C-alpha positions as a Markdown table, in Angstrom:
| # | Residue | x | y | z |
|---|---|---|---|---|
| 1 | Met | -28.0 | -10.6 | 18.4 |
| 2 | Leu | -26.7 | -7.5 | 19.8 |
| 3 | Lys | -27.0 | -8.5 | 23.3 |
| 4 | Glu | -25.2 | -11.8 | 22.7 |
| 5 | Arg | -22.4 | -10.1 | 20.9 |
| 6 | Met | -22.0 | -7.4 | 23.7 |
| 7 | Glu | -22.1 | -10.1 | 26.4 |
| 8 | Ala | -19.2 | -11.8 | 24.6 |
| 9 | Leu | -17.1 | -8.5 | 24.4 |
| 10 | Ala | -17.8 | -8.0 | 28.3 |
| 11 | Ala | -16.4 | -11.4 | 28.8 |
| 12 | Arg | -13.5 | -10.7 | 26.7 |
| 13 | Phe | -13.1 | -7.2 | 28.5 |
| 14 | Lys | -12.9 | -9.1 | 31.9 |
| 15 | Glu | -10.5 | -11.8 | 30.5 |
| 16 | Ile | -8.1 | -9.1 | 29.0 |
| 17 | Glu | -8.3 | -7.2 | 32.5 |
| 18 | Ser | -7.0 | -10.2 | 34.2 |
| 19 | Arg | -4.2 | -10.8 | 31.7 |
| 20 | Leu | -2.9 | -7.3 | 32.1 |
| 21 | Ser | -2.3 | -7.9 | 35.8 |
| 22 | Asp | -0.3 | -11.1 | 34.9 |
| 23 | Pro | 3.4 | -10.6 | 35.6 |
| 24 | Ala | 4.2 | -12.8 | 32.5 |
| 25 | Val | 2.1 | -10.7 | 30.2 |
| 26 | Ile | 3.6 | -7.4 | 31.7 |
| 27 | Ala | 7.2 | -8.7 | 30.9 |
| 28 | Arg | 6.3 | -9.3 | 27.1 |
| 29 | Gln | 6.0 | -5.8 | 26.1 |
| 30 | Ala | 4.7 | -6.3 | 22.6 |
| 31 | Thr | 1.8 | -8.5 | 24.0 |
| 32 | Tyr | 1.0 | -6.2 | 26.9 |
| 33 | Arg | 0.8 | -3.2 | 24.5 |
| 34 | Asp | -1.5 | -5.1 | 22.2 |
| 35 | Leu | -3.8 | -6.2 | 25.1 |
| 36 | Ala | -4.0 | -2.6 | 26.3 |
| 37 | Arg | -5.1 | -1.3 | 23.1 |
| 38 | Glu | -7.7 | -3.9 | 22.9 |
| 39 | His | -8.8 | -3.1 | 26.4 |
| 40 | Ser | -9.2 | 0.6 | 25.7 |
| 41 | Gly | -11.1 | 0.0 | 22.5 |
| 42 | Leu | -13.7 | -2.6 | 24.2 |
| 43 | Arg | -14.0 | -0.1 | 27.4 |
| 44 | Glu | -15.4 | 2.5 | 24.8 |
| 45 | Ile | -17.8 | 0.1 | 23.3 |
| 46 | Leu | -19.0 | -1.3 | 26.6 |
| 47 | Ala | -19.6 | 2.2 | 28.0 |
| 48 | Arg | -21.7 | 3.1 | 24.9 |
| 49 | Tyr | -23.7 | -0.3 | 25.2 |
| 50 | Gly | -24.3 | 0.7 | 28.9 |
| 51 | Glu | -26.0 | 4.0 | 27.8 |
| 52 | Tyr | -27.9 | 2.1 | 25.1 |
| 53 | Cys | -29.2 | -0.3 | 27.9 |
| 54 | Ala | -30.1 | 2.7 | 30.3 |
| 55 | Ile | -32.2 | 4.4 | 27.5 |
| 56 | Glu | -33.8 | 0.9 | 26.6 |
| 57 | Arg | -35.0 | 0.8 | 30.3 |
| 58 | Glu | -36.1 | 4.3 | 30.3 |
| 59 | Ile | -38.2 | 3.8 | 27.2 |
| 60 | Ala | -39.7 | 0.7 | 28.7 |
| 61 | Glu | -40.7 | 2.4 | 32.1 |
| 62 | Asn | -41.7 | 5.9 | 30.7 |
| 63 | Arg | -42.4 | 5.4 | 26.9 |
| 64 | Ala | -40.1 | 8.3 | 26.3 |
| 65 | Leu | -40.5 | 8.6 | 22.6 |
| 66 | Ala | -38.1 | 11.2 | 22.3 |
| 67 | Leu | -35.2 | 8.8 | 23.2 |
| 68 | Glu | -35.9 | 6.4 | 20.6 |
| 69 | Gly | -34.1 | 8.4 | 17.9 |
| 70 | Arg | -30.9 | 8.5 | 20.3 |
| 71 | Arg | -31.6 | 4.7 | 21.0 |
| 72 | Lys | -31.6 | 3.9 | 17.1 |
| 73 | Ser | -28.4 | 6.1 | 16.6 |
| 74 | Leu | -26.5 | 4.2 | 19.3 |
| 75 | Glu | -27.5 | 1.0 | 18.0 |
| 76 | Glu | -26.2 | 1.8 | 14.5 |
| 77 | Gln | -23.1 | 3.1 | 16.1 |
| 78 | Leu | -22.8 | -0.1 | 18.1 |
| 79 | Met | -23.0 | -2.2 | 14.9 |
| 80 | Arg | -20.3 | -0.1 | 13.4 |
| 81 | Asp | -18.2 | -0.7 | 16.4 |
| 82 | Leu | -18.6 | -4.4 | 15.8 |
| 83 | Ile | -16.9 | -4.0 | 12.3 |
| 84 | Pro | -13.2 | -5.2 | 12.9 |
| 85 | Arg | -10.8 | -2.2 | 12.8 |
| 86 | Asp | -8.0 | -2.0 | 10.6 |
| 87 | Lys | -5.1 | -3.4 | 13.0 |
| 88 | Asp | -3.0 | -0.3 | 11.9 |
| 89 | Asp | -5.7 | 2.3 | 12.8 |
| 90 | Asp | -4.1 | 3.6 | 15.9 |
| 91 | Arg | -0.8 | 4.0 | 14.6 |
| 92 | Asn | 1.3 | 7.0 | 13.9 |
| 93 | Thr | 1.7 | 7.8 | 10.1 |
| 94 | Ile | 4.5 | 8.7 | 7.6 |
| 95 | Ile | 3.2 | 10.4 | 4.6 |
| 96 | Glu | 5.2 | 11.0 | 1.4 |
| 97 | Ile | 4.2 | 13.4 | -1.3 |
| 98 | Arg | 5.9 | 13.6 | -4.7 |
| 99 | Ala | 5.3 | 15.9 | -7.8 |
| 100 | Gly | 4.0 | 14.2 | -10.8 |
| 101 | Thr | 3.2 | 15.5 | -14.0 |
| 102 | Gly | 2.9 | 19.3 | -14.3 |
| 103 | Gly | 6.7 | 20.6 | -13.5 |
| 104 | Asp | 6.8 | 23.4 | -11.2 |
| 105 | Glu | 3.2 | 23.6 | -10.9 |
| 106 | Ala | 3.2 | 20.0 | -9.6 |
| 107 | Ala | 5.7 | 20.9 | -7.1 |
| 108 | Leu | 3.9 | 23.9 | -5.9 |
| 109 | Phe | 0.9 | 21.5 | -5.6 |
| 110 | Val | 2.9 | 19.3 | -3.4 |
| 111 | Ala | 3.6 | 22.3 | -1.1 |
| 112 | Asp | -0.3 | 23.0 | -0.9 |
| 113 | Leu | -1.0 | 19.3 | 0.1 |
| 114 | Phe | 1.6 | 19.3 | 2.7 |
| 115 | Arg | 0.1 | 22.6 | 4.4 |
| 116 | Met | -3.3 | 21.2 | 4.0 |
| 117 | Tyr | -2.3 | 17.9 | 5.8 |
| 118 | Ser | -0.3 | 20.0 | 8.4 |
| 119 | Arg | -3.0 | 22.5 | 9.2 |
| 120 | Tyr | -5.6 | 19.5 | 9.5 |
| 121 | Ala | -3.3 | 17.9 | 11.9 |
| 122 | Glu | -2.9 | 21.0 | 14.0 |
| 123 | Arg | -6.8 | 21.0 | 14.1 |
| 124 | Gln | -6.7 | 17.5 | 15.5 |
| 125 | Gly | -4.1 | 18.2 | 18.1 |
| 126 | Trp | -1.6 | 16.0 | 16.3 |
| 127 | Arg | 2.4 | 16.5 | 16.1 |
| 128 | Val | 3.8 | 17.0 | 12.6 |
| 129 | Glu | 7.5 | 16.4 | 11.9 |
| 130 | Thr | 9.3 | 16.7 | 8.5 |
| 131 | Met | 11.6 | 13.8 | 7.8 |
| 132 | Asp | 13.1 | 14.9 | 4.4 |
| 133 | Ser | 12.2 | 17.4 | 1.7 |
| 134 | His | 13.6 | 18.4 | -1.7 |
| 135 | Pro | 12.5 | 21.9 | -2.2 |
| 136 | Thr | 12.5 | 23.9 | -5.5 |
| 137 | Gly | 13.5 | 27.3 | -5.8 |
| 138 | Ile | 9.8 | 28.9 | -6.1 |
| 139 | Gly | 8.4 | 27.5 | -2.9 |
| 140 | Gly | 7.4 | 24.0 | -4.0 |
| 141 | Phe | 8.8 | 20.6 | -3.3 |
| 142 | Lys | 9.6 | 17.7 | -5.8 |
| 143 | Glu | 9.3 | 15.5 | -2.7 |
| 144 | Ile | 8.4 | 15.9 | 1.0 |
| 145 | Ile | 8.1 | 13.1 | 3.8 |
| 146 | Phe | 6.8 | 13.8 | 7.1 |
| 147 | Ser | 5.3 | 12.0 | 10.2 |
| 148 | Ile | 2.2 | 12.7 | 12.0 |
| 149 | Glu | 1.7 | 11.5 | 15.6 |
| 150 | Gly | -1.5 | 11.3 | 17.7 |
| 151 | Lys | -4.7 | 9.5 | 18.3 |
| 152 | Asp | -6.1 | 7.3 | 15.6 |
| 153 | Val | -3.9 | 9.1 | 12.8 |
| 154 | Tyr | -3.8 | 6.4 | 10.4 |
| 155 | Arg | -7.6 | 5.7 | 10.6 |
| 156 | Ser | -8.2 | 9.4 | 9.5 |
| 157 | Met | -5.2 | 9.6 | 6.8 |
| 158 | Lys | -5.2 | 6.2 | 5.2 |
| 159 | Tyr | -7.8 | 7.2 | 2.5 |
| 160 | Glu | -5.3 | 9.9 | 1.3 |
| 161 | Ser | -3.2 | 7.4 | -0.7 |
| 162 | Gly | -3.2 | 7.8 | -4.5 |
| 163 | Val | -3.0 | 10.4 | -7.2 |
| 164 | His | -4.3 | 13.9 | -6.3 |
| 165 | Arg | -5.0 | 16.1 | -9.3 |
| 166 | Val | -5.1 | 19.9 | -9.4 |
| 167 | Gln | -6.6 | 22.1 | -12.0 |
| 168 | Arg | -5.8 | 25.9 | -12.0 |
| 169 | Val | -4.0 | 28.9 | -13.7 |
| 170 | Pro | -0.3 | 28.8 | -12.7 |
| 171 | Ala | 1.0 | 32.1 | -11.2 |
| 172 | Thr | 3.6 | 32.0 | -14.1 |
| 173 | Glu | 1.1 | 31.5 | -16.7 |
| 174 | Gly | 0.7 | 34.7 | -18.9 |
| 175 | Ser | -2.0 | 33.6 | -21.1 |
| 176 | Gly | -4.4 | 32.5 | -18.3 |
| 177 | Arg | -4.7 | 28.9 | -19.5 |
| 178 | Ile | -5.6 | 26.3 | -17.0 |
| 179 | His | -3.0 | 23.6 | -16.5 |
| 180 | Thr | -3.7 | 20.2 | -15.0 |
| 181 | Ser | -0.9 | 18.8 | -12.6 |
| 182 | Ala | -0.6 | 15.9 | -10.2 |
| 183 | Ala | 0.9 | 14.7 | -6.9 |
| 184 | Thr | 1.1 | 11.2 | -5.6 |
| 185 | Val | 0.4 | 10.9 | -1.8 |
| 186 | Ala | 1.5 | 7.5 | 0.1 |
| 187 | Val | 0.3 | 7.0 | 3.6 |
| 188 | Leu | 2.3 | 4.3 | 5.7 |
| 189 | Pro | 1.6 | 3.4 | 9.2 |
| 190 | Glu | 4.8 | 3.9 | 11.2 |
| 191 | Ala | 6.3 | 0.5 | 12.0 |
| 192 | Glu | 7.8 | 0.0 | 15.6 |
| 193 | Glu | 11.2 | -1.5 | 16.0 |
| 194 | Val | 10.1 | -4.7 | 17.5 |
| 195 | Glu | 8.1 | -5.3 | 14.4 |
| 196 | Val | 10.7 | -4.6 | 11.7 |
| 197 | Thr | 14.3 | -5.3 | 12.7 |
| 198 | Ile | 17.0 | -4.0 | 10.5 |
| 199 | Asp | 20.3 | -5.9 | 10.5 |
| 200 | Pro | 23.1 | -3.3 | 10.6 |
| 201 | Ser | 25.0 | -5.5 | 8.2 |
| 202 | Glu | 22.2 | -5.3 | 5.7 |
| 203 | Ile | 22.2 | -1.5 | 5.3 |
| 204 | Arg | 24.7 | 0.8 | 3.7 |
| 205 | Val | 24.7 | 4.3 | 5.3 |
| 206 | Asp | 26.3 | 7.3 | 3.1 |
| 207 | Val | 26.8 | 10.6 | 4.4 |
| 208 | Tyr | 27.1 | 13.8 | 2.5 |
| 209 | Arg | 26.7 | 17.7 | 2.7 |
| 210 | Ser | 23.1 | 18.9 | 2.7 |
| 211 | Ser | 22.2 | 21.2 | -0.1 |
| 212 | Gly | 19.3 | 23.4 | -0.8 |
| 213 | Pro | 17.4 | 24.6 | -3.9 |
| 214 | Gly | 19.8 | 25.7 | -6.7 |
| 215 | Gly | 22.7 | 23.9 | -5.1 |
| 216 | Gln | 23.0 | 26.2 | -2.2 |
| 217 | Ser | 24.7 | 24.8 | 0.8 |
| 218 | Val | 22.5 | 24.2 | 3.8 |
| 219 | Asn | 25.5 | 23.6 | 6.2 |
| 220 | Thr | 29.2 | 23.0 | 6.1 |
| 221 | Thr | 29.2 | 19.4 | 7.5 |
| 222 | Asp | 28.4 | 16.2 | 6.2 |
| 223 | Ser | 25.0 | 15.7 | 8.0 |
| 224 | Ala | 22.8 | 14.4 | 5.3 |
| 225 | Val | 22.3 | 10.7 | 5.5 |
| 226 | Arg | 21.3 | 8.2 | 2.8 |
| 227 | Ile | 20.5 | 4.6 | 3.9 |
| 228 | Thr | 20.1 | 1.7 | 1.4 |
| 229 | His | 18.7 | -1.5 | 2.5 |
| 230 | Leu | 20.8 | -4.0 | 0.5 |
| 231 | Pro | 18.4 | -7.0 | 0.3 |
| 232 | Thr | 15.6 | -5.0 | -1.1 |
| 233 | Gly | 17.3 | -2.0 | -2.6 |
| 234 | Val | 15.0 | 0.3 | -0.8 |
| 235 | Met | 16.8 | 3.6 | -0.3 |
| 236 | Val | 15.9 | 6.5 | 2.0 |
| 237 | Thr | 17.6 | 10.0 | 2.3 |
| 238 | Cys | 17.3 | 12.6 | 5.0 |
| 239 | Gln | 18.9 | 16.0 | 5.3 |
| 240 | Asp | 16.4 | 18.3 | 7.2 |
| 241 | Glu | 18.4 | 18.2 | 10.4 |
| 242 | Lys | 21.8 | 19.7 | 11.0 |
| 243 | Ser | 22.6 | 16.6 | 13.1 |
| 244 | Gln | 23.8 | 13.5 | 11.2 |
| 245 | His | 22.7 | 11.4 | 14.2 |
| 246 | Lys | 19.2 | 13.0 | 13.9 |
| 247 | Asn | 19.1 | 12.5 | 10.2 |
| 248 | Lys | 20.1 | 8.9 | 10.5 |
| 249 | Ala | 17.4 | 8.5 | 13.2 |
| 250 | Lys | 14.7 | 9.8 | 10.8 |
| 251 | Ala | 15.7 | 7.9 | 7.9 |
| 252 | Leu | 15.5 | 4.6 | 9.9 |
| 253 | Arg | 11.9 | 5.4 | 10.8 |
| 254 | Val | 10.9 | 6.0 | 7.3 |
| 255 | Leu | 13.0 | 2.8 | 6.2 |
| 256 | Arg | 10.9 | 0.6 | 8.6 |
| 257 | Ala | 7.6 | 2.0 | 7.4 |
| 258 | Arg | 8.5 | 1.3 | 3.8 |
| 259 | Leu | 9.9 | -2.2 | 4.6 |
| 260 | Arg | 6.8 | -3.1 | 6.6 |
| 261 | Glu | 4.6 | -2.0 | 3.8 |
| 262 | Lys | 6.7 | -4.0 | 1.4 |
| 263 | Leu | 6.3 | -7.2 | 3.4 |
| 264 | Glu | 2.7 | -6.8 | 3.9 |
| 265 | Glu | 2.1 | -6.1 | 0.4 |
| 266 | Glu | 4.1 | -9.5 | -0.5 |
| 267 | Gln | 2.0 | -11.2 | 2.0 |
| 268 | Ala | -1.4 | -9.9 | 0.7 |
| 269 | Glu | -0.4 | -10.8 | -2.9 |
| 270 | Lys | 0.4 | -14.4 | -1.6 |
| 271 | Leu | -3.1 | -14.5 | 0.2 |
| 272 | Ser | -4.7 | -13.2 | -3.0 |
| 273 | His | -6.7 | -10.3 | -0.8 |
| 274 | Leu | -6.8 | -6.7 | -0.7 |
| 275 | Arg | -4.8 | -5.3 | 2.2 |
| 276 | Arg | -6.2 | -1.8 | 2.1 |
| 277 | Ser | -9.8 | -0.4 | 2.4 |
| 278 | Gln | -13.0 | -1.0 | 0.5 |
| 279 | Ile | -12.8 | 2.5 | -0.8 |
| 280 | Ser | -9.4 | 2.5 | -2.1 |
| 281 | Thr | -7.1 | -0.5 | -3.2 |
| 282 | Gly | -4.1 | 1.6 | -2.3 |
| 283 | Asp | -3.1 | 1.8 | -6.0 |
| 284 | Arg | -1.0 | 4.9 | -6.3 |
| 285 | Ser | -1.7 | 5.3 | -9.9 |
| 286 | Ala | -5.3 | 5.7 | -9.3 |
| 287 | Lys | -6.7 | 9.2 | -9.4 |
| 288 | Ile | -8.6 | 9.7 | -6.1 |
| 289 | Arg | -9.3 | 13.4 | -6.1 |
| 290 | Thr | -9.5 | 16.6 | -8.1 |
| 291 | Tyr | -9.1 | 20.1 | -6.9 |
| 292 | Asn | -10.6 | 22.4 | -9.4 |
| 293 | Phe | -9.7 | 26.1 | -8.6 |
| 294 | Pro | -11.7 | 27.9 | -11.4 |
| 295 | Gln | -15.0 | 26.1 | -10.5 |
| 296 | Asn | -14.0 | 26.2 | -6.5 |
| 297 | Arg | -14.6 | 22.5 | -6.0 |
| 298 | Val | -13.0 | 19.4 | -4.7 |
| 299 | Thr | -14.4 | 16.1 | -6.1 |
| 300 | Asp | -13.4 | 12.8 | -4.3 |
| 301 | His | -13.9 | 10.1 | -7.2 |
| 302 | Arg | -14.2 | 7.1 | -5.2 |
| 303 | Ile | -17.3 | 8.0 | -3.4 |
| 304 | Gly | -18.5 | 10.7 | -5.8 |
| 305 | Leu | -18.5 | 13.6 | -3.4 |
| 306 | Thr | -18.1 | 17.1 | -4.6 |
| 307 | Ile | -17.5 | 20.1 | -2.3 |
| 308 | His | -17.7 | 23.5 | -3.5 |
| 309 | Asn | -15.6 | 25.3 | -0.8 |
| 310 | Leu | -11.9 | 24.5 | -2.1 |
| 311 | Gly | -10.3 | 27.4 | -0.2 |
| 312 | Ala | -11.5 | 26.0 | 3.2 |
| 313 | Ile | -10.1 | 22.3 | 2.2 |
| 314 | Ile | -7.0 | 23.4 | 1.0 |
| 315 | Gly | -6.6 | 25.5 | 4.1 |
| 316 | Gly | -7.0 | 22.3 | 6.1 |
| 317 | Asp | -10.5 | 21.8 | 6.9 |
| 318 | Ile | -10.8 | 18.2 | 5.2 |
| 319 | Arg | -13.1 | 16.9 | 8.0 |
| 320 | Glu | -16.0 | 16.5 | 5.7 |
| 321 | Leu | -13.9 | 14.4 | 3.3 |
| 322 | Val | -12.4 | 12.3 | 6.0 |
| 323 | Thr | -15.7 | 11.6 | 7.6 |
| 324 | Ala | -17.5 | 10.7 | 4.4 |
| 325 | Leu | -14.7 | 8.4 | 3.3 |
| 326 | Leu | -14.6 | 6.7 | 6.8 |
| 327 | Ser | -18.4 | 6.2 | 6.7 |
| 328 | Lys | -18.5 | 4.9 | 3.2 |
| 329 | Asp | -15.8 | 2.2 | 4.3 |
| 330 | Gln | -17.9 | 1.3 | 7.4 |
| 331 | Glu | -20.9 | 1.0 | 5.2 |
| 332 | Glu | -19.3 | -1.4 | 3.0 |
| 333 | Arg | -17.8 | -3.4 | 5.6 |
| 334 | Leu | -21.2 | -3.7 | 7.5 |
| 335 | Lys | -22.6 | -5.1 | 4.4 |
| 336 | Lys | -20.0 | -7.9 | 4.4 |
| 337 | Ala | -20.3 | -8.5 | 8.4 |
């Protein structure tokens, strides 16, 4: 079974190589980009299969039992490789974090999550850029929107969508009582201009003066931008840059991502199937994870994973969580393959 499927992939690889040299395909940027991405993915799979075949030959010739474990590992990985990837896995990502129940403590938790994701991104060699934020006067955020750019960003971050809950004693709490607060995380694959075309006649752009916490003026020019998409009512604001032009460009990136998500959700509803992974339905009202400071633990409720190393996780080391969620998703997909 594996050999036949790999031969089919090899044939597809050669077909794509031929098409990539076709001037007509090169002229169609979107088609060329999609084929180049598929070509790159197939190259990695076929290289792994080449190693697998080499070990098979070595086992047959030398009966090298020490290689049997590696052969089995490669076979399992190849079977996972055959699971269709989410078409958005290699996209850059826009993440929106908003304070939920808990007042000032929820806003501080938003800041904690932002730092956690930013530090994880740095470890991965990804680039983080703040799109918009609404800070509070005590170091928190009512809301923060930021982008992450890099290899397979959405593939790693897509499982973070949902409600994150924190349990701890607030710094402002004199009686030492544990409070429970929450923040909502939305992870959106960034849309490209060729996918979501925004008609200038269908948006209203308002400019106003940026302001910081407590009503303090950030600058003295009308550089903040609010864009409203009139057909859908979707509204985006951006005030982090001093340049009105830069704020508008960032706001349009967020608007494209939101409109793309809205369109896909509508299509998924019509087709009556889930758009998101087997692990998370993408329901932002669903509690997905709890960060319990007194017990030094983080629990992901979707897969029943508890890690007693909260300090490292909130400091950006979320690799174990990301890997476990991805593995569980692949395991569920493999059962249905």
